[in-house]
C-alpha positions, 0 to 999 in steps of 0.5 A: 533558523537558516537552511544551512543550519537545518541541513548541516549534517547531511550537507557535510556529506561530500556527495550532497553538499549545497548542490545536493540540498538544492536538488532535494528542494526542487524535487517532488515525491508522491506517497500513495498510502499514508499508512505503515509504510507511508508514515515513516517515509513521509517523516524522513523525506520531510526532514531531508528537505524534499521540496514538495510531497504529495500525500494520497490516502482515502482512509481515516485513522483507526485505533488499530493503526497506531502501533505502526502508523506513528504520525497519528495519535489517539485524538486523530482517530476518525480523521482523514490520514492525509490531512492529519499527516499534512498538519503534523509534517507542516510543523516539522519543516516549513521548507516543504510544501504538501499536497493532500489528496483524500481519495482512492487511486483508480484508473480514472485519476492515476495519470493526473495524480502521478504526472506532476511528481518526480518519484512515486512511493508506493505505501499500499497493501493490495495488488490491484493498486500496485499494478495500477501504480506500475502501469501509470509509471510506465506510461508516464516514464516515472520511477516508483519505490515499492515495498510490502510487509508480511508479519515479520518480513518485508520486501523492497525494490525500485521499479521503472528507474532509468529504463529498468525492470517494472513491477510486472517484470517481477510479478507478471502474474498475481499470486493469491497466496500473497493477499494476506494483510495486516488485519488478517495476519498481524504485523510487527509494528516496527517492520513497516517503519524499517521498510518505509525508511528504506523506501525514503532512502531509495527515493533520496538516492534517486533525487541526489544521483548517488549510491546503488539504487535497488533497480532490478533488485528485490531486497528481502528483510527478515526482522526475526533472523536479522537477515537480508537477501538480494534477488536480481530480476530483469526487464521483461519487454513483453510485460512493458509492451503490454502496458504501453499498448493498452489503456490504463486499467485496473487489474482484474484479480478474480476467482471462482468458488468451488461450490457455486450452489452455496450462499456466501457472505464476503466480509472483506473490504471491496478492494481486496483480491481475489474477487468472487463476482458470481451468483450467490456471493454477497459482499458486505465489509465487516464494518458495515454489517451492523447497518446492512444485516437485513440483506443477509438471508436467514432461510438458508445456510450462509457461508461467511469468508474473509481473506484468512478466516479471522474476520469471518469469525468476528462477523459470525459472532457479531451477527449471532449475538446482536441480530440472532442469526443461526444459519451462518457457517464459518469458512475456516482458512479464508477464501483460498480454501474455497477457490477452484 
């Protein structure tokens, strides 16, 4: 099949044509997080003929991913997401080359991983990584397309594009109330699909140099009311300068708990924020409890918390039924209810 035939429908657009398709073939885009947002974005960028796509994700496919992470199937459960994504996408377009990075993005590897790509697409679900992507993109002078999802609502914007506003210009300070993730709150499966396709659209517009890129504009999408809203924001030179004048580092999103005399068990993932690094807080993610139950004290009350109060109930149920614990107290409302 000739390239002319494959891309015929988009090449007929006067803004694209042969020259535009060549731009796409020469372009490189890194997708950080091949999950609910990254899967649909990767599919459409592959179909459009973007020449080189990086797939970065440290995680494995879980059965709970499948209602929204549509690149994966039941047979992929337990396999690395980035590797599965490459295997599937490679069969869909032989014009595209894929780089697979099965690792977590951190302050030690971000600059090396991002430097060789034209555009960064953020498909992550935690603020610490979003700030890290922003800071690396500022230092490398690269644009990135950011999106986030919450239940039925999504947000989308392009940051650091042609000297435009950065992520820190929009969010100079982290808000604890924005920490909820899909596991705690749930999400309508089609929402990340909608937002991921929008991310791919913004990336294609930048490569092609067409349309109005969402730089300095936050797009809010509500799937229940079928409504959109645009919010303008400006570049904050003090935020940009802060990033440029210090070494790349992870954002320390920490908090203090109200009662430091209690014993706590934090069953969230280790990367979730805010972190309560203080005496009396034991961190064991929910999926590790069976293997590490002996680390939990049995001679005093242990207050179990997560982000919103859902996983803590699961943890207590597991520990009581399988290991006979009788000293566990559920922190209803999650970590926000016990922060100073």
